[in-house]
VEXDRENKE-344833 format. One record per residue (C-alpha): x, y, z. Coordinates in Angstrom, 2 decimals. Each point is the difference from the previous one (the first is absolute). Layout:
BEGIN
{xx=X; yy=Y; zz=Z}
...
//
This chain:
BEGIN
{xx=-118.27; yy=119.73; zz=-59.15}
{xx=-2.87; yy=-1.78; zz=1.67}
{xx=2.49; yy=-3.02; zz=0.31}
{xx=2.69; yy=1.99; zz=1.84}
{xx=-2.62; yy=1.57; zz=2.49}
{xx=-1.15; yy=-3.42; zz=0.71}
{xx=3.24; yy=-1.62; zz=0.59}
{xx=0.78; yy=3.15; zz=2.33}
{xx=-3.06; yy=-0.77; zz=1.87}
{xx=0.87; yy=-3.52; zz=0.45}
{xx=3.56; yy=0.69; zz=1.24}
{xx=-1.35; yy=2.58; zz=2.49}
{xx=-2.57; yy=-2.44; zz=1.42}
{xx=2.58; yy=-2.62; zz=0.34}
{xx=2.13; yy=2.43; zz=1.87}
{xx=-2.68; yy=1.10; zz=2.46}
{xx=-0.90; yy=-3.62; zz=0.68}
{xx=3.53; yy=-0.69; zz=0.75}
{xx=0.54; yy=2.91; zz=2.14}
{xx=-3.05; yy=-0.68; zz=1.92}
{xx=0.77; yy=-3.58; zz=0.76}
{xx=-2.51; yy=-1.51; zz=-2.54}
{xx=2.58; yy=-1.39; zz=-2.35}
{xx=-1.97; yy=-3.05; zz=-0.60}
{xx=2.00; yy=-2.11; zz=2.43}
{xx=-1.52; yy=-2.78; zz=2.05}
{xx=-1.14; yy=1.55; zz=3.48}
{xx=1.78; yy=-1.41; zz=3.03}
{xx=-2.43; yy=-2.53; zz=1.90}
{xx=-0.26; yy=0.81; zz=3.59}
{xx=1.67; yy=-2.23; zz=2.54}
{xx=-2.42; yy=-2.32; zz=1.64}
{xx=2.49; yy=-2.65; zz=1.32}
{xx=0.90; yy=0.04; zz=3.64}
{xx=3.58; yy=-0.07; zz=1.12}
{xx=1.44; yy=-3.72; zz=0.57}
{xx=1.13; yy=-0.83; zz=3.47}
{xx=2.36; yy=-3.21; zz=-0.63}
{xx=1.63; yy=-0.38; zz=3.54}
{xx=-0.57; yy=1.02; zz=3.44}
{xx=2.39; yy=-0.77; zz=2.70}
{xx=0.02; yy=0.82; zz=3.77}
{xx=3.07; yy=-0.51; zz=2.20}
{xx=0.07; yy=-1.47; zz=2.78}
{xx=-2.26; yy=-2.52; zz=-1.10}
{xx=-1.44; yy=-0.54; zz=3.62}
{xx=-0.67; yy=2.91; zz=2.27}
{xx=0.77; yy=-0.49; zz=3.61}
{xx=-2.05; yy=2.17; zz=2.25}
{xx=1.12; yy=1.97; zz=1.83}
{xx=3.51; yy=0.29; zz=-1.34}
{xx=-0.25; yy=0.71; zz=-3.71}
{xx=2.09; yy=3.12; zz=-0.57}
{xx=-0.29; yy=0.09; zz=-3.83}
{xx=-2.04; yy=-1.35; zz=-2.80}
{xx=0.98; yy=0.18; zz=-3.72}
{xx=-2.43; yy=-0.06; zz=-2.75}
{xx=1.03; yy=-0.47; zz=-3.55}
{xx=-2.13; yy=-0.44; zz=-3.27}
{xx=0.68; yy=-0.27; zz=-3.82}
{xx=-2.40; yy=2.28; zz=-1.79}
{xx=-0.11; yy=0.83; zz=-3.73}
{xx=-2.41; yy=1.95; zz=-2.36}
{xx=0.97; yy=-0.19; zz=-3.75}
{xx=-2.50; yy=2.80; zz=-1.16}
{xx=0.04; yy=3.10; zz=2.06}
{xx=2.35; yy=-1.15; zz=2.71}
{xx=-0.30; yy=-0.35; zz=3.84}
{xx=-1.10; yy=2.98; zz=2.09}
{xx=-0.09; yy=-1.34; zz=3.48}
{xx=0.55; yy=-3.04; zz=2.06}
{xx=-1.14; yy=-0.29; zz=3.75}
{xx=-0.53; yy=-2.74; zz=2.36}
{xx=-3.06; yy=-0.11; zz=2.57}
{xx=1.28; yy=-2.06; zz=3.11}
{xx=-3.02; yy=-1.73; zz=2.10}
{xx=1.17; yy=-1.08; zz=3.54}
{xx=-1.57; yy=-2.68; zz=2.14}
{xx=-2.06; yy=2.61; zz=2.00}
{xx=-1.27; yy=1.25; zz=-3.39}
{xx=1.62; yy=3.51; zz=-0.03}
{xx=1.63; yy=0.85; zz=-3.16}
{xx=2.73; yy=2.07; zz=-1.33}
{xx=1.00; yy=1.03; zz=-3.51}
{xx=3.52; yy=0.62; zz=-1.26}
{xx=1.26; yy=1.25; zz=-3.42}
{xx=2.50; yy=-2.36; zz=-1.88}
{xx=2.80; yy=1.91; zz=-1.83}
{xx=1.48; yy=-0.99; zz=-3.34}
{xx=3.09; yy=-1.96; zz=0.17}
{xx=2.18; yy=-1.69; zz=-2.67}
{xx=-2.02; yy=-1.32; zz=-3.10}
{xx=-3.72; yy=-0.74; zz=1.06}
{xx=0.65; yy=-0.19; zz=3.66}
{xx=-1.77; yy=1.98; zz=2.45}
{xx=0.91; yy=-0.15; zz=3.77}
{xx=-0.92; yy=1.52; zz=3.24}
{xx=1.40; yy=-0.79; zz=3.55}
{xx=-1.93; yy=0.86; zz=3.16}
{xx=-0.57; yy=-0.85; zz=3.56}
{xx=-3.12; yy=-2.00; zz=0.57}
{xx=-2.34; yy=0.96; zz=2.95}
{xx=-3.42; yy=-0.87; zz=1.24}
{xx=-1.81; yy=0.07; zz=3.23}
{xx=0.92; yy=-2.74; zz=2.34}
{xx=2.37; yy=-2.67; zz=-0.87}
{xx=-2.34; yy=-2.80; zz=-1.12}
{xx=1.15; yy=-2.47; zz=-2.61}
{xx=-2.07; yy=-0.73; zz=-3.10}
{xx=0.20; yy=0.94; zz=-3.58}
{xx=1.35; yy=3.25; zz=-1.60}
{xx=-1.22; yy=0.50; zz=-3.69}
{xx=2.06; yy=2.20; zz=-2.18}
{xx=-2.07; yy=1.17; zz=-3.08}
{xx=2.19; yy=1.56; zz=-2.70}
{xx=-2.02; yy=2.29; zz=-2.28}
{xx=1.38; yy=1.57; zz=-3.15}
{xx=-1.37; yy=2.78; zz=-2.17}
{xx=1.12; yy=0.94; zz=-3.58}
{xx=0.04; yy=3.55; zz=-1.49}
{xx=-3.24; yy=-0.51; zz=-1.60}
{xx=-1.71; yy=-0.87; zz=3.39}
{xx=-0.39; yy=-3.98; zz=-0.41}
{xx=0.67; yy=-1.83; zz=3.18}
{xx=0.91; yy=-3.61; zz=1.17}
{xx=0.63; yy=-1.62; zz=3.43}
{xx=1.97; yy=-2.96; zz=1.40}
{xx=-0.14; yy=-1.42; zz=3.34}
{xx=2.47; yy=-1.90; zz=2.22}
{xx=-0.58; yy=-1.32; zz=3.58}
{xx=2.52; yy=-0.21; zz=2.68}
{xx=-0.19; yy=-1.61; zz=3.39}
{xx=0.41; yy=2.11; zz=3.03}
{xx=1.13; yy=-2.42; zz=2.69}
{xx=0.54; yy=0.26; zz=3.81}
{xx=3.68; yy=-0.34; zz=1.20}
{xx=0.86; yy=-3.26; zz=1.29}
{xx=-0.49; yy=-0.49; zz=3.86}
{xx=2.78; yy=0.82; zz=2.19}
{xx=1.73; yy=-2.66; zz=1.90}
{xx=-1.59; yy=-0.68; zz=3.14}
{xx=3.13; yy=0.21; zz=2.36}
//
């Protein structure tokens, strides 16, 4: 009789552990790996100021563990003003945004595009690409 009671006790303990998620499995390790940004593209490759009406930024972003949560680009213009735009998921791992660039004045210089990605565990990564903002060619003197 003692043997049957012992077996019932073991079976009940196993059921409680399984129901509570303590089935003895290996606990999942937390995601500590940042998303991967494998490509950043900006079109057009040279921005003519004034005159650029649209810029497209694309980035390929992946995260094998928790998944990609958000992708954005911070644009720093030659006058040091900044704008931030959210990239939207497209096909595959490609995220993209199209916007009209603007900054005070029309001075040429460097425009920096810093793409940042965050996964669902909160890990982040960043990739930057610079593009030249050039003045338009001079008009003909006659």
